[in-house]
Rosetta silent file (secondary structure, phi, psi, omega in degrees, C-alpha in Angstrom):
SEQUENCE: MLKIYDDMLEVLRAIRGAVGAIEKRDPDLARQLRRAASSVVLNIAEGSGSFGRVRTMRYRTALGSARETLACLRVGEALGYVETVPTALTAQIDRVIGTLVRVAA
SCORE:     score description
SCORE:     0.000 S_00000001
   1 L     0.000  132.675  178.856   68.458   10.467    3.152 S_00000001
   2 L   -62.395  146.725  176.296   69.172   14.055    4.247 S_00000001
   3 H   -63.891  -27.208 -179.125   70.540   14.489    7.808 S_00000001
   4 H   -67.226  -15.080  172.144   67.713   16.933    8.437 S_00000001
   5 H   -56.873  -53.076  178.704   65.333   13.953    8.375 S_00000001
   6 H   -67.180  -37.645  173.933   66.720   12.886   11.764 S_00000001
   7 H   -55.925  -44.981 -177.075   66.917   16.522   12.880 S_00000001
   8 H   -72.109  -29.982  174.066   63.283   17.008   12.189 S_00000001
   9 H   -65.160  -35.842  176.311   62.355   13.781   14.057 S_00000001
  10 H   -65.333  -38.874  176.943   64.190   15.279   17.044 S_00000001
  11 H   -60.036  -49.410  179.839   62.073   18.445   16.633 S_00000001
  12 H   -52.987  -45.804  179.992   58.908   16.285   16.705 S_00000001
  13 H   -64.692  -39.137 -174.976   60.019   14.676   19.945 S_00000001
  14 H   -72.431  -24.938 -178.857   60.929   18.050   21.452 S_00000001
  15 H   -96.260    3.708  178.179   57.553   19.686   20.696 S_00000001
  16 H   -49.677  -48.447  177.266   55.357   16.930   22.093 S_00000001
  17 H   -60.648  -43.367  177.662   54.776   18.931   25.250 S_00000001
  18 H   -61.748  -42.506 -178.753   54.069   22.115   23.395 S_00000001
  19 H   -60.582  -45.790 -178.877   51.561   20.289   21.147 S_00000001
  20 H   -63.728  -40.803  179.174   49.785   18.983   24.229 S_00000001
  21 H   -68.775  -36.591  179.900   49.669   22.402   25.915 S_00000001
  22 H   -68.558  -42.366 -179.567   48.429   24.053   22.741 S_00000001
  23 H   -55.862  -33.716  178.984   45.798   21.370   22.277 S_00000001
  24 H   -63.905  -34.456 -175.859   44.266   22.135   25.648 S_00000001
  25 H  -100.231  -30.287 -174.423   43.630   25.751   24.585 S_00000001
  26 L  -153.718   84.537 -176.532   43.331   25.508   20.799 S_00000001
  27 H   -57.370  -36.931 -177.472   42.810   22.023   19.325 S_00000001
  28 H   -66.235  -41.415  177.890   42.778   23.366   15.733 S_00000001
  29 H   -66.477  -38.173  177.005   46.222   25.026   16.084 S_00000001
  30 H   -64.863  -41.229  178.220   47.593   21.852   17.680 S_00000001
  31 H   -65.557  -40.326 -179.760   46.278   19.725   14.816 S_00000001
  32 H   -65.367  -43.099  177.197   47.799   22.166   12.304 S_00000001
  33 H   -60.433  -47.222 -179.502   51.152   22.055   14.139 S_00000001
  34 H   -61.121  -43.679 -179.963   51.092   18.255   14.249 S_00000001
  35 H   -64.937  -46.670 -176.212   50.238   18.005   10.496 S_00000001
  36 H   -63.545  -49.420 -176.490   52.887   20.588    9.494 S_00000001
  37 H   -64.852  -38.999  175.872   55.676   19.059   11.538 S_00000001
  38 H   -65.354  -39.162  179.408   54.800   15.531   10.319 S_00000001
  39 H   -61.576  -32.704  177.609   54.636   16.759    6.764 S_00000001
  40 H   -59.905  -53.500 -175.721   58.250   17.972    6.943 S_00000001
  41 H   -62.339  -46.659 -176.168   59.535   14.527    7.851 S_00000001
  42 H   -65.200  -40.680  179.908   57.291   12.703    5.378 S_00000001
  43 H   -73.542  -32.198  173.130   58.166   14.997    2.454 S_00000001
  44 H   -62.321  -43.809 -179.992   61.890   14.822    3.156 S_00000001
  45 H   -63.373  -47.262 -178.564   61.603   11.026    3.083 S_00000001
  46 H   -66.333  -40.000  179.321   59.575   11.058   -0.105 S_00000001
  47 H   -65.433  -34.306 -179.534   61.899   13.619   -1.753 S_00000001
  48 H   -67.468  -21.156  178.351   64.973   11.534   -0.842 S_00000001
  49 L  -102.248   11.873 -176.012   63.524    8.667   -2.830 S_00000001
  50 L  -116.426  173.405  179.208   62.562   10.808   -5.830 S_00000001
  51 L  -135.329  159.088  172.733   64.403   12.393   -8.740 S_00000001
  52 H    61.058 -139.240 -174.845   64.247   15.603  -10.746 S_00000001
  53 H   -64.883  -29.926  179.229   61.285   17.903  -10.421 S_00000001
  54 H   -65.455  -43.000  177.258   59.387   15.502   -8.146 S_00000001
  55 H   -59.983  -46.016  179.924   62.279   15.632   -5.612 S_00000001
  56 H   -57.340  -46.126 -177.567   62.360   19.449   -5.793 S_00000001
  57 H   -62.072  -43.056  179.223   58.596   19.653   -5.254 S_00000001
  58 H   -63.299  -39.777  177.853   58.740   17.381   -2.201 S_00000001
  59 H   -70.621  -31.798  175.688   61.527   19.418   -0.699 S_00000001
  60 H   -68.349  -38.666  176.115   59.638   22.671   -1.416 S_00000001
  61 H   -64.252  -42.124  176.072   56.593   21.167    0.339 S_00000001
  62 H   -60.196  -41.323  179.264   58.778   20.195    3.278 S_00000001
  63 H   -59.519  -47.665  177.825   60.158   23.743    3.332 S_00000001
  64 H   -60.992  -39.178 -179.593   56.679   25.282    3.535 S_00000001
  65 H   -70.531  -36.713  179.473   55.676   22.869    6.261 S_00000001
  66 H   -62.986  -42.273  177.575   58.858   23.573    8.211 S_00000001
  67 H   -66.462  -38.591  175.801   58.077   27.280    8.123 S_00000001
  68 H   -63.919  -38.438  177.074   54.476   26.563    9.138 S_00000001
  69 H   -58.270  -48.447  179.913   55.731   24.466   12.070 S_00000001
  70 H   -64.665  -39.957  179.719   57.759   27.319   13.377 S_00000001
  71 H   -64.213  -39.883  176.144   54.912   29.728   12.804 S_00000001
  72 H   -58.166  -44.778  179.792   52.485   27.510   14.745 S_00000001
  73 H   -66.702  -34.686  179.103   54.829   27.397   17.672 S_00000001
  74 H   -70.277  -40.760  178.502   55.272   31.213   17.534 S_00000001
  75 H   -64.612  -42.991  173.973   51.476   31.673   17.428 S_00000001
  76 H   -59.211  -38.303  177.693   51.079   29.387   20.451 S_00000001
  77 H   -68.177  -46.565 -177.664   53.695   31.372   22.208 S_00000001
  78 H   -65.420  -28.889  179.597   52.155   34.767   21.298 S_00000001
  79 L   -90.551    2.803  174.618   48.755   33.620   22.511 S_00000001
  80 L    81.606   13.829 -179.540   50.157   32.420   25.823 S_00000001
  81 L   -76.636  -30.631  178.852   49.490   28.727   25.193 S_00000001
  82 L  -134.859  162.733  175.353   53.167   27.778   25.678 S_00000001
  83 L   -73.483  177.516  179.455   56.223   29.435   27.170 S_00000001
  84 L   -54.558  132.446  176.573   58.850   31.016   24.949 S_00000001
  85 L   -66.851  123.914 -175.670   60.020   28.543   22.316 S_00000001
  86 L   -54.781  140.912 -179.521   63.558   27.550   23.284 S_00000001
  87 H   -57.226  -42.571 -179.626   66.295   29.141   21.162 S_00000001
  88 H   -59.205  -39.976  178.081   67.893   25.754   20.561 S_00000001
  89 H   -68.963  -39.953  179.967   64.632   24.406   19.058 S_00000001
  90 H   -69.932  -33.737  178.803   64.158   27.380   16.814 S_00000001
  91 H   -69.016  -35.355  178.265   67.805   27.094   15.678 S_00000001
  92 H   -66.918  -41.097  178.021   67.236   23.440   14.875 S_00000001
  93 H   -68.694  -36.101  175.705   64.140   24.226   12.807 S_00000001
  94 H   -63.546  -37.124  176.342   66.089   27.086   11.137 S_00000001
  95 H   -62.295  -43.105  179.034   68.842   24.537   10.126 S_00000001
  96 H   -60.157  -47.289 -178.875   66.154   22.351    8.595 S_00000001
  97 H   -59.880  -47.374 -179.399   64.701   25.370    6.748 S_00000001
  98 H   -57.821  -42.532  179.539   68.158   26.470    5.554 S_00000001
  99 H   -66.221  -41.130 -177.636   68.998   23.037    4.159 S_00000001
 100 H   -68.777  -32.745  175.616   65.626   22.776    2.474 S_00000001
 101 H   -61.062  -43.171 -179.591   66.084   26.245    0.891 S_00000001
 102 H   -67.535  -45.192 -177.072   69.302   24.999   -0.637 S_00000001
 103 H   -80.932  -16.407 -178.202   68.037   21.615   -1.909 S_00000001
 104 L   -97.168    4.373 -179.039   64.652   22.929   -3.140 S_00000001
 105 L   -74.156    0.000    0.000   66.205   25.607   -5.343 S_00000001
């Protein structure tokens, strides 16, 4: 299992408050954020148990969902639903994205 699996679980824990705040103002965006963030973890797990092209596809799906997770947080921030996304959190998501870029190539 890739280390970013645990890193992304930490991200999920860290964004619980943001998801709740976004949900109060925009339930659809909160649902999308929840689905995207969960998808990263689930696809990393599935990819770790797969081989060849299937593994690559799962990691590519996780990559897209990781980027979507960050975009949802940024949209929530831009619309004033949440405060500025902490730099440490974006750095952690960026590490997940960077690793996925390498393994999904």
